[in-house]
C-alpha positions in Angstrom: 21.8 5.4 0.7 20.0 8.1 2.1 19.0 7.5 5.6 15.7 8.4 6.9 13.1 7.3 9.2 10.5 6.3 6.5 10.0 3.7 4.1 12.9 3.2 1.7 12.6 4.8 -1.9 9.5 6.7 -1.4 10.7 10.0 -3.3 14.2 11.6 -3.1 15.4 15.2 -3.5 16.1 16.0 -7.0 19.6 17.5 -6.1 20.6 14.0 -5.0 22.4 12.2 -7.6 20.8 8.9 -9.0 22.0 6.1 -11.3 20.3 7.0 -14.6 17.0 6.6 -15.9 15.3 3.9 -18.5 12.7 6.1 -20.3 10.1 3.7 -21.7 7.2 3.9 -23.8 4.8 0.7 -24.6 2.0 0.6 -27.4 -0.4 -2.2 -26.5 -3.4 -4.0 -27.8 -5.7 -2.9 -24.8 -5.7 -1.8 -21.6 -5.4 -4.7 -19.0 -1.9 -6.2 -18.9 -1.9 -10.0 -19.6 -4.9 -10.2 -22.0 -3.6 -7.3 -23.7 -0.2 -7.4 -25.3 2.4 -5.2 -26.3 2.9 -4.4 -30.2 5.9 -1.7 -29.8 8.3 -0.8 -27.3 11.2 1.8 -26.8 13.4 2.0 -23.9 16.1 4.4 -23.5 19.0 4.5 -21.0 19.6 8.1 -20.1 22.1 9.6 -18.0 21.7 12.2 -15.3 22.9 14.4 -18.0 19.8 14.0 -20.3 22.1 11.9 -23.0 20.9 8.8 -24.3 23.5 6.1 -23.9 21.9 3.0 -25.3 18.5 1.8 -26.3 16.1 -0.9 -27.5 13.1 -0.1 -29.9 11.1 -2.4 -31.7 7.8 -3.7 -32.9 6.4 -7.0 -31.3 4.4 -9.6 -32.7 1.7 -10.0 -29.8 0.0 -13.3 -31.0 -3.2 -11.5 -30.8 -5.5 -9.1 -32.6 -3.3 -5.7 -32.5 -6.5 -4.0 -31.0 -6.7 0.0 -31.5 -5.1 0.4 -35.1 -6.4 3.9 -35.0 -4.4 4.9 -32.1 -1.1 3.2 -32.7 -1.2 2.5 -36.2 -0.2 -0.9 -36.2 -1.9 -3.7 -38.0 -1.8 -7.5 -38.1 0.0 -7.5 -41.4 2.9 -5.1 -40.2 3.4 -7.2 -36.8 3.8 -10.5 -38.8 7.3 -11.6 -38.5 8.0 -9.2 -35.9 10.1 -10.4 -32.8 8.3 -11.8 -29.8 8.9 -10.3 -26.2 11.0 -13.5 -25.3 13.2 -12.4 -28.3 14.3 -8.9 -26.9 14.0 -9.3 -23.3 17.7 -9.5 -22.5 18.1 -6.4 -24.7 15.4 -4.7 -22.5 17.2 -5.8 -19.5 20.4 -4.2 -20.1 18.7 -1.0 -20.6 16.8 -1.3 -17.1 19.5 -2.5 -14.9 20.7 -0.1 -12.0 18.2 2.6 -13.4 15.1 4.1 -12.6 12.2 3.3 -15.0 10.6 6.2 -16.2 7.5 6.6 -18.0 4.3 9.0 -18.7 1.9 7.1 -16.7 4.4 4.8 -15.2 1.8 2.5 -13.8 0.4 1.8 -17.3 3.8 0.9 -18.9 5.4 -0.9 -15.8 2.5 -3.4 -15.5 2.8 -4.4 -19.1 6.4 -4.7 -19.1 5.9 -7.1 -15.9 3.2 -9.0 -17.3 5.2 -9.7 -20.5 8.2 -10.9 -18.7 6.0 -13.2 -16.3 4.7 -14.9 -19.5 8.4 -15.7 -20.6 9.8 -16.5 -17.1 12.0 -13.3 -17.2 12.8 -11.2 -14.3 13.0 -7.5 -15.0 15.6 -5.6 -12.5 13.5 -2.7 -11.7 13.7 -1.4 -8.3 12.1 1.9 -8.8 9.9 3.9 -11.0 9.0 7.6 -11.5 5.9 8.9 -13.5 6.6 12.1 -15.4 2.9 13.2 -15.0 3.4 13.2 -11.2 6.7 15.2 -11.8 5.2 17.8 -14.0 2.3 18.2 -11.8 4.7 19.0 -8.7 6.3 21.6 -11.2 3.0 23.6 -11.5 4.1 24.5 -15.3 0.9 26.2 -15.8 0.0 24.1 -18.8 -3.5 23.5 -19.9 -3.1 19.6 -18.9 -0.3 17.2 -18.7 -0.4 15.5 -21.5 2.8 14.4 -23.5 2.1 16.6 -26.5 1.2 19.6 -24.2 4.5 19.2 -22.0 6.4 18.8 -25.4 5.0 21.8 -26.5 6.0 23.6 -23.3 9.5 22.7 -23.5 9.7 23.4 -27.2 10.4 19.6 -28.0 9.2 18.7 -31.5 6.9 15.7 -31.4 6.7 13.8 -34.9 4.7 11.0 -34.3 2.3 10.8 -31.3 1.8 7.1 -30.2 5.0 5.8 -31.8 6.7 4.1 -28.8 10.4 5.4 -30.0 9.0 8.7 -30.7 7.4 9.4 -27.7 10.2 7.8 -25.6 12.4 10.3 -27.3 10.2 13.3 -26.5 9.9 12.1 -22.7 13.7 12.0 -22.8 13.9 15.7 -23.9 11.2 16.7 -21.6 12.8 15.1 -18.7 16.1 17.0 -18.7 14.6 20.4 -18.2 12.1 19.2 -15.7 14.8 17.6 -13.6 16.8 21.1 -13.8 13.8 22.9 -12.5 13.1 20.1 -10.0 16.6 20.5 -8.5 16.1 24.7 -8.8 13.1 24.4 -6.8 14.5 21.8 -4.5 11.6 19.8 -5.3 11.5 15.8 -4.3 11.2 13.4 -7.3 8.3 10.9 -7.0 10.1 7.7 -7.0 8.2 4.7 -6.0 10.1 1.3 -4.9 8.9 -1.6 -6.5 9.9 -5.4 -5.6 9.9 -9.0 -7.0 9.1 -12.1 -5.3 10.7 -15.4 -6.5 8.7 -18.6 -5.8 9.6 -22.0 -4.5 9.2 -23.1 -8.2 11.6 -20.7 -9.7 9.2 -18.4 -11.1 9.4 -14.4 -10.5 6.4 -11.9 -10.0 6.6 -8.5 -10.3 4.8 -6.1 -7.6 1.8 -4.3 -8.6 1.9 -0.4 -8.3 -0.7 0.8 -6.1 -2.0 4.2 -5.1 0.3 5.9 -2.7 -2.3 7.6 -0.6 -3.9 4.0 -0.2 -0.6 2.2 0.8 0.3 4.9 2.9 -2.7 5.1 5.0 -2.2 1.4 6.0 1.5 1.7 7.1 2.1 1.3 10.9 4.1 4.3 12.2 7.3 3.2 14.3 6.8 6.2 16.7 3.7 6.5 19.2 1.7 9.6 18.6 2.6 12.4 21.0 -0.7 14.2 20.4 -1.8 17.4 18.8 0.8 19.7 16.8 1.2 23.0 18.7 1.7 26.0 16.5 5.4 27.4 16.9 6.7 24.2 18.2 8.7 21.5 16.1 6.9 18.5 14.7 7.5 15.4 16.6 8.0 12.2 15.0 4.7 9.9 15.3 2.4 12.8 14.9 -0.7 11.7 12.7 -1.2 14.0 9.7 -4.0 14.4 7.6 -4.3 16.3 4.1 -6.9 18.6 2.6 -7.6 19.2 -0.9 -6.7 22.9 -0.1 -2.9 22.6 -0.4 -0.5 23.7 -3.4 1.9 20.6 -3.2 0.6 17.3 -4.6 -0.7 14.8 -2.1 2.1 12.3 -3.2 4.9 14.7 -2.5 3.3 15.7 1.0 3.0 12.0 1.6 6.7 11.2 0.8 7.8 14.0 3.1 5.5 12.7 5.8 6.7 9.2 5.6 10.5 10.0 5.6 10.1 12.3 8.5 8.8 9.5 10.5 5.4 11.1 10.9 2.2 9.0 10.3 -0.4 9.7 7.1 -4.1 9.2 7.9 -6.9 9.4 5.4 -9.6 9.1 8.3 -9.5 12.1 10.7 -10.1 11.5 14.5 -9.9 13.5 17.7 -6.3 11.8 17.8 -5.2 13.2 14.4 -2.2 15.6 15.1 -2.6 18.3 12.5 -4.5 18.5 9.0 -2.3 20.5 6.2 -4.8 23.0 4.8 -4.3 26.4 3.0 -7.7 27.3 3.7 -8.0 29.5 7.0 -11.8 29.1 7.3 -12.5 25.9 5.5 -16.2 25.4 4.8 -15.8 21.7 3.5 -13.9 18.9 3.2 -11.2 17.6 5.6 -10.3 21.1 6.6 -13.7 21.7 7.7 -14.0 18.4 9.4 -10.4 18.9 11.1 -12.2 22.4 12.7 -14.9 20.5 14.0 -13.1 18.0 15.8 -10.6 20.6 17.1 -7.6 19.3 15.1 -5.0 22.1 14.4 -4.6 23.3 10.7 -1.2 24.1 9.1 -0.5 25.5 5.5 1.4 23.3 3.3 4.3 26.0 2.9 4.7 26.1 6.6 4.5 22.1 7.2 6.9 21.7 4.3 9.5 24.1 6.2 8.6 22.3 9.8 9.5 19.1 8.1 13.4 20.4 8.0 13.4 20.0 11.9 11.3 17.1 13.1 12.2 16.1 16.7 11.9 13.3 19.2 9.7 10.5 18.9 9.1 7.6 21.2 9.6 4.4 19.3 7.2 1.5 19.6 8.7 -1.6 21.3 8.1 -3.9 18.3 10.0 -1.7 15.9 12.9 -1.4 18.2 13.0 -5.1 18.2 12.8 -5.7 14.7 15.6 -3.0 13.5 19.0 -2.6 15.2 19.1 1.0 16.5 20.0 3.4 13.8 19.1 1.4 11.0 16.7 2.7 8.5 13.3 0.7 8.7 11.8 -0.9 5.5 8.5 -1.7 5.1 8.7 -3.7 2.0 
């Protein structure tokens, strides 16, 4: 496992080899997992070379009204007699095991799979997920938007039936291959997110809810004391408290991943104790960059900040973290 100073699994360099991907798409009766159910599912086990190794794709009888037929095209008559989630969950588990779950807006698909699994007392072997919307955003492809059909057109991938689970998953798998290649070429980090499961004394398993990275990172304690303000021309020091303005080229998610991995602290609220703010505007007139200037907090461009992350130094560990983990071990906050 890659060693670092931040929480395990929040992003990784695209050049690092993975264990493969499970590309997933679901069509549902609504937008709230639990009350709404899955009516169509496709999961493709995809290797790092982009080839599909095995798959499961099926309609599902949700036992409730199929919902927005005008979107997914599925009627109650079409779903009558189809398998239920419990009938196919073992096949799904085989596709997911040991792989990173990938979806276009992964929070949606993951939450529905987790809800369905919990309804049938199943445990999904998902330890990490990746959203291709965030991945495409990092690539700055210049597309009008980040919809699946727009990205398909950008990469020359033919989409036959939008909102068909199998077709959407196949399209996403074809988009994933060149996007990963571009990420490796640009040395971009992939937006991997760890997910966990909890096993209860009664034998049931619940799956962690995916929450916004920014809100989670802002609440995480840093294992190092804040050494004070950043001084231009000197290295970053572990424990420095970093804020982000809107005026940056990299996505906030990628910057936060790198902040945590480097042993720095992310803050959403600026104070005089904030060490620096990443901002590409040299004379900001609003937002966090302006607030930082008022507080006397140094500004640094995201290009300079990313370069500085390659040589972060020092750091005084807080006693409670030293006591909690043996020296040299990676500290996980999960």
